[in-house]
VEXGUTOR-445786 format. One record per residue (C-alpha): residue number from 1; residue in one letter; chain; x, y, z. Coordinates in Angstrom, 3 decimals, decimal comma. Layout:
<atoms>
+-----+---------+--------+----------+----------+----------+
| num | residuo | cadena |        x |        y |        z |
+-----+---------+--------+----------+----------+----------+
| NUM |       a |      A |        X |        Y |        Z |
...
+-----+---------+--------+----------+----------+----------+
</atoms>
This chain:
<atoms>
+-----+---------+--------+----------+----------+----------+
| num | residuo | cadena |        x |        y |        z |
+-----+---------+--------+----------+----------+----------+
|   1 |       r |      A |    0,000 |    0,000 |    0,000 |
|   2 |       a |      A |    0,972 |    3,477 |   -0,706 |
|   3 |       a |      A |    1,473 |    6,058 |    1,963 |
|   4 |       p |      A |   -1,328 |    8,595 |    2,335 |
|   5 |       p |      A |   -0,762 |   11,986 |    0,854 |
|   6 |       p |      A |    0,341 |   14,734 |    3,225 |
|   7 |       p |      A |   -2,433 |   16,694 |    4,960 |
|   8 |       p |      A |   -3,563 |   19,917 |    3,322 |
|   9 |       e |      A |   -1,887 |   23,073 |    4,407 |
|  10 |       t |      A |   -3,701 |   24,985 |    7,223 |
|  11 |       f |      A |   -3,704 |   28,550 |    8,478 |
|  12 |       g |      A |   -0,795 |   28,003 |   10,664 |
|  13 |       a |      A |   -0,370 |   28,255 |   14,417 |
|  14 |       y |      A |   -3,127 |   29,942 |   16,480 |
|  15 |       q |      A |   -2,627 |   33,631 |   17,032 |
|  16 |       k |      A |   -4,864 |   35,899 |   19,081 |
|  17 |       k |      A |   -6,258 |   38,708 |   16,987 |
|  18 |       d |      A |   -6,436 |   41,578 |   19,453 |
|  19 |       e |      A |   -7,418 |   44,312 |   17,066 |
|  20 |       e |      A |  -10,396 |   42,519 |   15,562 |
|  21 |       s |      A |  -11,751 |   41,226 |   18,879 |
|  22 |       n |      A |  -11,366 |   44,672 |   20,468 |
|  23 |       g |      A |  -13,429 |   46,202 |   17,652 |
|  24 |       v |      A |  -16,261 |   43,697 |   18,140 |
|  25 |       m |      A |  -16,168 |   44,123 |   21,909 |
|  26 |       a |      A |  -16,246 |   47,900 |   21,510 |
|  27 |       m |      A |  -19,295 |   47,605 |   19,262 |
|  28 |       i |      A |  -21,046 |   45,372 |   21,787 |
|  29 |       d |      A |  -20,190 |   47,807 |   24,589 |
|  30 |       m |      A |  -21,520 |   50,681 |   22,473 |
|  31 |       l |      A |  -24,772 |   48,755 |   21,823 |
|  32 |       v |      A |  -25,148 |   48,093 |   25,560 |
|  33 |       r |      A |  -24,625 |   51,792 |   26,360 |
|  34 |       d |      A |  -27,123 |   52,806 |   23,670 |
|  35 |       l |      A |  -29,637 |   50,311 |   25,008 |
|  36 |       d |      A |  -29,162 |   51,645 |   28,552 |
|  37 |       k |      A |  -29,747 |   55,205 |   27,303 |
|  38 |       e |      A |  -32,876 |   54,153 |   25,421 |
|  39 |       m |      A |  -34,182 |   52,313 |   28,483 |
|  40 |       t |      A |  -33,580 |   55,385 |   30,662 |
|  41 |       v |      A |  -35,386 |   57,618 |   28,150 |
|  42 |       a |      A |  -38,252 |   55,126 |   27,828 |
|  43 |       e |      A |  -38,627 |   54,912 |   31,625 |
|  44 |       a |      A |  -38,689 |   58,716 |   31,918 |
|  45 |       e |      A |  -41,261 |   59,007 |   29,122 |
|  46 |       e |      A |  -43,397 |   56,298 |   30,710 |
|  47 |       k |      A |  -43,219 |   58,050 |   34,080 |
|  48 |       n |      A |  -44,260 |   61,362 |   32,472 |
|  49 |       a |      A |  -47,042 |   59,651 |   30,556 |
|  50 |       q |      A |  -48,277 |   58,020 |   33,764 |
|  51 |       q |      A |  -48,301 |   61,388 |   35,551 |
|  52 |       d |      A |  -50,172 |   62,963 |   32,643 |
|  53 |       y |      A |  -52,688 |   60,120 |   32,696 |
|  54 |       e |      A |  -53,230 |   60,413 |   36,451 |
|  55 |       e |      A |  -53,701 |   64,175 |   36,122 |
|  56 |       l |      A |  -56,164 |   63,658 |   33,283 |
|  57 |       m |      A |  -58,144 |   61,141 |   35,355 |
|  58 |       k |      A |  -58,172 |   63,526 |   38,330 |
|  59 |       d |      A |  -59,359 |   66,409 |   36,143 |
|  60 |       s |      A |  -61,989 |   64,178 |   34,553 |
|  61 |       a |      A |  -63,287 |   63,091 |   37,952 |
|  62 |       e |      A |  -63,502 |   66,716 |   39,099 |
|  63 |       k |      A |  -65,323 |   67,672 |   35,905 |
|  64 |       r |      A |  -67,770 |   64,775 |   36,306 |
|  65 |       t |      A |  -68,441 |   65,865 |   39,886 |
|  66 |       a |      A |  -69,002 |   69,473 |   38,810 |
|  67 |       d |      A |  -71,205 |   68,398 |   35,890 |
|  68 |       s |      A |  -73,245 |   66,136 |   38,157 |
|  69 |       k |      A |  -73,719 |   68,953 |   40,669 |
|  70 |       s |      A |  -74,650 |   71,364 |   37,875 |
|  71 |       l |      A |  -77,124 |   68,860 |   36,466 |
|  72 |       s |      A |  -78,718 |   68,370 |   39,883 |
|  73 |       e |      A |  -79,035 |   72,131 |   40,350 |
|  74 |       k |      A |  -80,563 |   72,551 |   36,903 |
|  75 |       e |      A |  -83,032 |   69,723 |   37,500 |
|  76 |       s |      A |  -84,004 |   71,307 |   40,810 |
|  77 |       a |      A |  -84,460 |   74,715 |   39,156 |
|  78 |       k |      A |  -86,521 |   73,111 |   36,386 |
|  79 |       a |      A |  -88,759 |   71,378 |   38,952 |
|  80 |       d |      A |  -89,243 |   74,675 |   40,821 |
|  81 |       t |      A |  -90,039 |   76,503 |   37,592 |
|  82 |       q |      A |  -92,447 |   73,743 |   36,551 |
|  83 |       a |      A |  -94,228 |   74,016 |   39,922 |
|  84 |       m |      A |  -94,460 |   77,808 |   39,591 |
|  85 |       l |      A |  -95,820 |   77,447 |   36,040 |
|  86 |       e |      A |  -98,506 |   75,033 |   37,250 |
|  87 |       k |      A |  -99,434 |   77,412 |   40,095 |
|  88 |       h |      A |  -99,652 |   80,349 |   37,682 |
|  89 |       r |      A | -101,835 |   78,312 |   35,315 |
|  90 |       d |      A | -104,169 |   77,450 |   38,200 |
|  91 |       d |      A | -104,210 |   81,113 |   39,297 |
|  92 |       k |      A | -104,962 |   82,195 |   35,725 |
|  93 |       a |      A | -107,810 |   79,706 |   35,411 |
|  94 |       s |      A | -109,384 |   80,823 |   38,686 |
|  95 |       t |      A | -108,884 |   84,497 |   37,754 |
|  96 |       e |      A | -110,532 |   83,906 |   34,378 |
|  97 |       k |      A | -113,507 |   82,242 |   36,126 |
|  98 |       e |      A | -113,704 |   85,159 |   38,549 |
|  99 |       l |      A | -113,509 |   87,617 |   35,623 |
| 100 |       a |      A | -116,289 |   85,770 |   33,793 |
| 101 |       a |      A | -118,464 |   85,873 |   36,928 |
| 102 |       t |      A | -117,724 |   89,593 |   37,392 |
| 103 |       m |      A | -118,562 |   90,315 |   33,739 |
| 104 |       e |      A | -121,826 |   88,376 |   34,106 |
| 105 |       f |      A | -122,655 |   90,371 |   37,252 |
| 106 |       i |      A | -121,843 |   93,656 |   35,455 |
| 107 |       q |      A | -124,068 |   92,570 |   32,561 |
| 108 |       s |      A | -126,935 |   91,838 |   34,940 |
| 109 |       l |      A | -126,421 |   95,198 |   36,695 |
| 110 |       h |      A | -126,367 |   96,909 |   33,316 |
| 111 |       a |      A | -129,644 |   95,224 |   32,395 |
| 112 |       e |      A | -131,223 |   96,300 |   35,698 |
| 113 |       c |      A | -130,002 |   99,880 |   35,260 |
| 114 |       d |      A | -131,375 |   99,951 |   31,718 |
| 115 |       f |      A | -134,723 |   98,687 |   33,048 |
| 116 |       i |      A | -134,779 |  101,320 |   35,838 |
| 117 |       l |      A | -133,833 |  104,138 |   33,467 |
| 118 |       k |      A | -136,395 |  103,020 |   30,911 |
| 119 |       y |      A | -139,254 |  102,893 |   33,408 |
| 120 |       h |      A | -138,112 |  105,681 |   35,759 |
| 121 |       g |      A | -140,534 |  108,163 |   34,362 |
| 122 |       v |      A | -143,459 |  105,721 |   34,602 |
| 123 |       r |      A | -142,709 |  104,910 |   38,208 |
| 124 |       k |      A | -142,337 |  108,578 |   39,071 |
| 125 |       e |      A | -145,773 |  109,322 |   37,774 |
| 126 |       a |      A | -147,358 |  106,392 |   39,579 |
+-----+---------+--------+----------+----------+----------+
</atoms>
């Protein structure tokens, strides 16, 4: 048998590549720093957004309370006005009845006066 051929040539002995590994490590460190900055900014924005939301909810609750109070006052005023309107309608109806009775009485008095004036001379002679 023949001897096997020699192994193929390789890259040679292992050497540490400092420059290339430092560049990759620097990029990873830069990515970590950038991520930390973004996380800090995101946390600050979230905190501000949460404060804004809480303030909005507080303002909304105060507005709902004020609107509810205003609505209650307006309903009360409407009920009072409705009651006054009903009273005035009743007063008007009774006043109109009283006016009609007064006009009827005046008409009867007018008729009596006309009768007395018409027959005054006759009664004077009698």
